[in-house]
C-alpha positions as CSV (number, residue, x, y, z in Angstrom):
1,X,186.0,141.6,146.2
2,X,188.5,139.0,145.0
3,X,190.9,140.0,147.8
4,X,188.1,139.8,150.3
5,X,187.1,136.3,149.2
6,X,190.7,135.1,149.5
7,X,190.9,136.7,152.9
8,X,187.8,134.8,154.0
9,X,189.2,131.5,152.6
10,X,192.5,132.0,154.3
11,X,190.7,132.8,157.6
12,X,188.6,129.7,157.4
13,X,191.6,127.5,156.6
14,X,193.5,128.9,159.5
15,X,190.6,128.2,161.8
16,X,190.4,124.6,160.6
17,X,194.1,124.0,161.1
18,X,193.9,125.5,164.5
19,X,191.2,123.1,165.8
20,X,193.5,120.3,166.8
21,X,195.7,122.7,168.7
22,X,192.8,124.3,170.5
23,X,191.4,120.9,171.4
24,X,194.7,119.7,172.7
25,X,195.0,122.9,174.8
26,X,191.6,122.6,176.5
27,X,192.0,122.3,180.2
28,X,191.9,118.8,181.6
29,X,189.1,118.2,184.1
30,X,190.3,117.1,187.5
31,X,190.5,113.3,187.7
32,X,188.6,111.5,190.4
33,X,190.5,111.1,193.6
34,X,192.3,107.8,192.8
35,X,195.6,106.9,194.2
36,X,198.2,105.6,191.7
37,X,197.7,102.1,193.2
38,X,193.9,102.3,192.7
39,X,194.4,103.5,189.1
40,X,196.8,100.7,188.4
41,X,194.3,98.2,189.7
42,X,191.7,99.5,187.4
43,X,194.0,99.3,184.5
44,X,194.9,95.7,185.2
45,X,191.2,94.9,185.5
46,X,190.2,96.6,182.3
47,X,190.5,93.6,179.9
48,X,186.7,93.3,179.8
49,X,186.1,96.9,178.7
50,X,185.0,96.9,175.0
51,X,186.3,99.6,172.8
52,X,187.4,100.6,169.3
53,X,189.7,103.3,168.0
54,X,192.9,104.3,166.3
55,X,196.4,104.3,167.9
56,X,199.9,105.0,166.9
57,X,202.9,103.2,168.5
58,X,206.5,104.3,168.0
59,X,209.6,102.3,168.9
60,X,213.0,103.9,169.1
61,X,215.1,100.7,169.5
62,X,216.9,101.2,166.2
63,X,217.3,97.4,165.7
64,X,219.1,96.5,162.4
65,X,217.1,94.7,159.7
66,X,217.9,91.0,160.1
67,X,215.8,89.1,157.5
68,X,214.5,86.3,159.8
69,X,213.3,88.9,162.3
70,X,212.4,91.8,160.0
71,X,208.8,92.0,161.1
72,X,210.0,92.4,164.7
73,X,212.8,94.9,164.1
74,X,210.5,97.0,161.9
75,X,207.8,97.0,164.5
76,X,210.1,98.1,167.3
77,X,212.1,100.6,165.3
78,X,209.4,102.6,163.5
79,X,205.8,103.9,163.8
80,X,202.9,101.5,163.6
81,X,199.4,102.8,162.7
82,X,196.7,100.6,164.3
83,X,193.0,100.5,163.9
84,X,191.5,98.4,166.7
85,X,188.2,96.7,167.5
86,X,188.1,95.0,170.9
87,X,185.1,93.2,172.3
88,X,186.8,90.8,174.9
89,X,190.1,89.1,175.5
90,X,189.2,86.4,173.0
91,X,187.5,88.6,170.5
92,X,189.5,91.4,168.9
93,X,190.8,92.7,165.6
94,X,193.9,94.9,164.9
95,X,194.5,96.4,161.5
96,X,198.1,97.5,160.9
97,X,197.7,100.2,158.3
98,X,200.2,100.9,155.5
99,X,200.3,103.5,152.7
100,X,199.3,100.7,150.2
101,X,197.0,98.6,152.3
102,X,196.7,96.8,155.6
103,X,197.3,93.6,157.5
104,X,194.6,92.5,159.9
105,X,194.8,90.0,162.8
106,X,191.6,88.6,164.2
107,X,191.6,86.9,167.6
108,X,188.6,84.7,168.0
109,X,187.3,82.1,170.5
110,X,188.0,79.4,167.8
111,X,191.6,80.6,166.9
112,X,193.1,83.4,164.9
113,X,193.0,84.7,161.3
114,X,195.3,87.0,159.4
115,X,194.2,88.9,156.4
116,X,197.2,90.2,154.3
117,X,195.9,92.8,151.8
118,X,199.2,93.0,150.0
119,X,199.5,89.3,149.5
120,X,195.8,88.8,149.0
121,X,195.9,85.9,151.4
122,X,193.6,85.0,154.4
123,X,195.3,82.6,156.8
124,X,193.5,80.8,159.6
125,X,195.8,80.1,162.5
126,X,195.1,77.4,165.1
127,X,197.0,79.1,167.9
128,X,200.2,80.8,168.9
129,X,202.3,80.3,172.0
130,X,201.8,82.6,174.9
131,X,205.6,83.2,174.9
132,X,206.2,84.6,171.4
133,X,207.7,87.3,169.3
134,X,206.2,90.8,169.5
135,X,203.5,91.6,167.0
136,X,201.2,94.7,166.2
137,X,198.3,93.6,168.4
138,X,200.6,93.9,171.4
139,X,201.1,97.6,170.9
140,X,197.8,99.4,171.4
141,X,197.9,101.1,174.8
142,X,195.4,98.8,176.6
143,X,197.2,95.6,175.6
144,X,200.7,97.0,176.1
145,X,199.9,98.5,179.5
146,X,198.3,95.3,180.9
147,X,201.0,93.1,179.5
148,X,203.9,95.1,180.9
149,X,202.2,95.8,184.3
150,X,201.7,92.1,184.7
151,X,205.5,91.8,184.9
152,X,206.0,94.4,187.6
153,X,206.3,93.7,191.3
154,X,203.5,94.7,193.8
155,X,206.0,96.8,195.8
156,X,207.5,98.7,192.8
157,X,207.3,102.4,193.5
158,X,204.1,104.2,192.2
159,X,203.9,107.9,191.6
160,X,201.2,110.1,190.1
161,X,201.7,111.9,186.7
162,X,200.0,115.0,185.5
163,X,196.6,114.3,183.8
164,X,196.4,114.5,180.0
165,X,193.5,114.9,177.6
166,X,193.9,112.1,175.0
167,X,191.4,110.8,172.5
168,X,188.6,112.8,174.2
169,X,189.5,111.3,177.7
170,X,190.6,113.3,180.7
171,X,193.2,110.6,181.5
172,X,194.9,110.2,184.9
173,X,198.5,109.0,185.0
174,X,200.9,107.1,187.1
175,X,204.5,105.8,186.9
176,X,205.8,102.4,188.0
177,X,209.5,102.6,188.7
178,X,210.8,99.1,188.2
179,X,213.2,98.0,190.9
180,X,214.3,94.6,189.4
181,X,218.0,95.0,188.5
182,X,217.8,92.2,186.0
183,X,215.6,94.0,183.6
184,X,216.4,96.9,181.2
185,X,212.9,98.4,181.8
186,X,213.3,101.4,184.2
187,X,209.8,102.8,184.3
188,X,206.3,102.4,182.8
189,X,204.2,105.6,182.4
190,X,200.5,104.9,181.9
191,X,197.6,107.2,181.4
192,X,194.1,105.8,181.6
193,X,190.4,106.7,181.8
194,X,189.9,106.8,185.6
195,X,186.3,105.6,185.3
196,X,186.8,102.5,183.2
197,X,190.6,102.0,183.8
198,X,191.1,101.7,180.0
199,X,194.7,102.8,179.1
200,X,195.0,105.5,176.5
201,X,198.8,106.1,176.5
202,X,201.9,104.1,177.5
203,X,205.5,105.2,177.6
204,X,208.4,102.8,178.4
205,X,211.7,104.1,179.8
206,X,214.9,102.2,180.1
207,X,217.7,102.6,182.8
208,X,221.4,102.4,182.8
209,X,223.7,100.1,184.8
210,X,223.4,102.5,187.8
211,X,219.6,102.4,187.7
212,X,219.2,105.9,186.3
213,X,216.2,106.5,184.1
214,X,216.7,107.5,180.4
215,X,215.7,111.1,179.6
216,X,213.0,110.0,177.2
217,X,210.9,106.9,176.4
218,X,212.0,104.3,173.9
219,X,208.5,103.0,173.2
220,X,205.4,105.3,173.0
221,X,201.8,104.1,172.3
222,X,198.9,106.6,172.2
223,X,195.2,106.5,171.4
224,X,194.2,109.2,169.0
225,X,190.6,108.1,168.6
226,X,188.5,106.1,171.1
227,X,185.0,104.9,171.5
228,X,184.3,102.9,174.7
229,X,181.5,100.7,173.4
230,X,181.0,97.2,171.9
231,X,182.1,97.1,168.3
232,X,179.7,95.7,165.6
233,X,180.0,91.9,165.7
234,X,180.3,91.7,161.9
235,X,183.8,93.3,162.2
236,X,185.1,90.1,163.7
237,X,184.2,88.0,160.7
238,X,187.4,87.4,158.6
239,X,186.7,88.1,154.9
240,X,189.0,87.5,152.0
241,X,188.8,89.8,148.9
242,X,187.6,88.5,145.6
243,X,190.1,86.1,144.1
244,X,192.2,86.0,147.3
245,X,193.8,82.8,148.6
246,X,192.8,81.0,151.8
247,X,195.1,78.8,153.8
248,X,195.5,77.3,157.3
249,X,198.5,77.1,159.6
250,X,199.1,75.5,163.0
251,X,200.8,78.7,164.2
252,X,201.9,82.1,162.8
253,X,204.8,82.8,165.2
254,X,208.4,81.8,164.5
255,X,208.9,80.7,168.1
256,X,205.7,78.6,167.8
257,X,207.2,76.8,164.8
258,X,210.6,76.2,166.5
259,X,209.1,75.4,169.9
260,X,207.2,72.2,169.0
261,X,210.0,69.8,169.9
262,X,211.2,68.1,173.0
263,X,211.2,69.8,176.4
264,X,214.8,68.6,176.9
265,X,215.9,70.9,174.0
266,X,216.4,73.8,176.5
267,X,218.1,73.9,180.0
268,X,216.1,73.5,183.2
269,X,217.8,76.6,184.6
270,X,219.6,79.7,183.3
271,X,221.1,82.6,185.2
272,X,219.8,81.1,188.5
273,X,216.2,81.1,187.3
274,X,214.3,77.9,187.0
275,X,212.2,77.1,183.9
276,X,208.5,77.7,184.1
277,X,206.2,74.8,183.2
278,X,206.1,74.6,179.3
279,X,202.9,75.3,177.4
280,X,201.2,72.3,176.0
281,X,202.1,71.9,172.3
282,X,205.1,74.2,172.6
283,X,207.3,72.1,174.9
284,X,210.6,73.3,173.5
285,X,210.1,76.9,174.4
286,X,211.9,77.7,177.6
287,X,210.5,80.5,179.8
288,X,212.5,81.5,182.8
289,X,210.6,83.8,185.2
290,X,207.4,85.7,184.7
291,X,208.5,89.3,185.5
292,X,209.9,91.9,183.1
293,X,213.3,90.2,183.5
294,X,211.9,87.0,182.0
295,X,214.3,85.2,179.6
296,X,213.2,83.0,176.7
297,X,215.2,80.2,175.0
298,X,214.1,78.5,171.8
299,X,216.1,75.8,169.9
300,X,217.1,76.7,166.4
301,X,218.1,74.6,163.4
302,X,221.9,74.9,163.0
303,X,221.7,76.3,159.4
304,X,219.3,79.0,160.6
305,X,221.6,79.9,163.5
306,X,224.6,80.2,161.1
307,X,222.6,82.5,158.9
308,X,221.5,84.6,161.8
309,X,225.0,84.9,163.3
310,X,226.3,86.0,159.9
311,X,223.5,88.7,159.7
312,X,224.2,89.8,163.3
313,X,227.9,90.1,162.4
314,X,227.0,92.6,159.7
315,X,224.8,94.7,162.0
316,X,227.7,96.9,163.1
317,X,227.3,98.9,166.3
318,X,223.9,97.3,167.0
319,X,225.5,93.9,167.5
320,X,228.2,92.3,169.6
321,X,230.0,89.0,170.0
322,X,229.7,87.0,173.2
323,X,232.5,84.8,174.3
324,X,231.3,81.3,175.2
325,X,232.7,77.9,175.9
326,X,231.0,74.5,176.0
327,X,231.7,70.9,177.0
328,X,234.1,69.3,174.4
329,X,231.8,66.4,173.9
330,X,229.1,68.8,172.7
331,X,231.3,70.5,170.1
332,X,231.4,67.6,167.7
333,X,233.1,68.0,164.3
334,X,232.3,71.7,164.3
335,X,234.8,72.1,167.1
336,X,233.6,75.6,168.3
337,X,231.0,77.5,170.1
338,X,229.7,80.9,168.8
339,X,227.3,83.5,170.2
340,X,226.3,87.0,169.0
341,X,223.6,89.4,170.0
342,X,221.4,92.1,168.6
343,X,221.4,94.8,171.2
344,X,219.2,97.8,171.9
345,X,218.5,99.9,175.1
346,X,215.5,97.7,175.8
347,X,215.5,94.3,174.0
348,X,218.3,91.9,173.6
349,X,218.3,88.8,171.3
350,X,221.3,86.4,171.2
351,X,222.0,83.4,168.9
352,X,224.1,80.6,170.4
353,X,225.6,77.7,168.4
354,X,227.5,74.8,169.9
355,X,228.6,72.1,167.5
356,X,225.5,70.9,165.8
357,X,223.0,72.5,168.2
358,X,221.8,76.1,168.4
359,X,219.4,78.4,170.3
360,X,217.9,81.9,170.4
361,X,218.0,83.6,173.8
362,X,216.2,86.9,174.4
363,X,214.5,89.2,176.9
364,X,214.2,92.8,178.2
365,X,217.5,92.5,180.0
366,X,220.9,94.2,180.2
367,X,224.1,92.9,178.7
368,X,225.3,91.2,181.9
369,X,222.1,89.1,182.3
370,X,222.0,88.1,178.7
371,X,225.7,87.1,178.8
372,X,225.2,84.9,181.8
373,X,222.1,83.2,180.2
374,X,224.0,82.6,177.0
375,X,226.9,81.0,179.0
376,X,224.5,78.7,180.8
377,X,222.8,77.7,177.6
378,X,226.1,76.9,175.9
379,X,227.3,74.8,178.9
380,X,224.1,72.8,178.9
381,X,224.8,71.4,175.5
382,X,225.3,67.7,175.3
């Protein structure tokens, strides 16, 4: 009898463990007869679809841990576990889950709020710039797909991908092969609910100097649980725990802090691309182009630039030095110009210092584009 009972227990356990495998292997229902272009259009128009769920996003950029950008390097070089509640473009909540707690960002019509469980601190944020550093709420498949697709060209090649069953959705797929030689993005693979257009998975592939696609993706974001319905409105009310601190901040983004200066702090043109009109309140952030090859330039305090260059210099194979020159009048007593970059297959970030002035320059661009931009920034120093 004892052996029989243990046999029953073992059988039940094996059945329970097999359930996810069986579900994943269920046949996918044929998707509606949508062309890749029609599916892409539904994806880009899906911002008004309410939903909630759980997603995981993994980045394989292997960026070194530089203290001033540690949140970004960790985000793009590891796995993020995200619980998401989304009602509208101006009403959402993303909880980044950790083994010991969570960090929640609320996007509200009146601004933003960040609840940090570890620090026991609730911060109300007035606003962040539209051109900013990556953060967790950029990574769920719907947000990531729409943001990246907005940077592709209408005539970029579209091809269908085999359907997948993801988070209970029989998702249709398509690939956008990016033709722009100035970006390191080679292709975007997107799977979405063909009825609502809501993306449930995104994979980003890079390309080499010859335009050949990498064998595997460097960023993957996938929905594991999904409900396409309006979340409970009470979920969008920020609440601090008992005894927690409450504070207010004009912005939560480093670029937002650095970009509140004069519009003349950055050049009018770099690498042959003119500057876009700056956002009100963030006049010192330079945005050059609106496609995936967009470059961003932000002025830095000289001491911060010196610290960043030192950290980049210790990053080994994930960093490199860029040779630059500048007008002698701009060098001042420092008498030199320096530039160094953190590099990855997808994202590049350079720090430039000329005399008493400095900048950060970044984008989803290859080495050659970044080097030309850095050269132009250094030459613009006065």
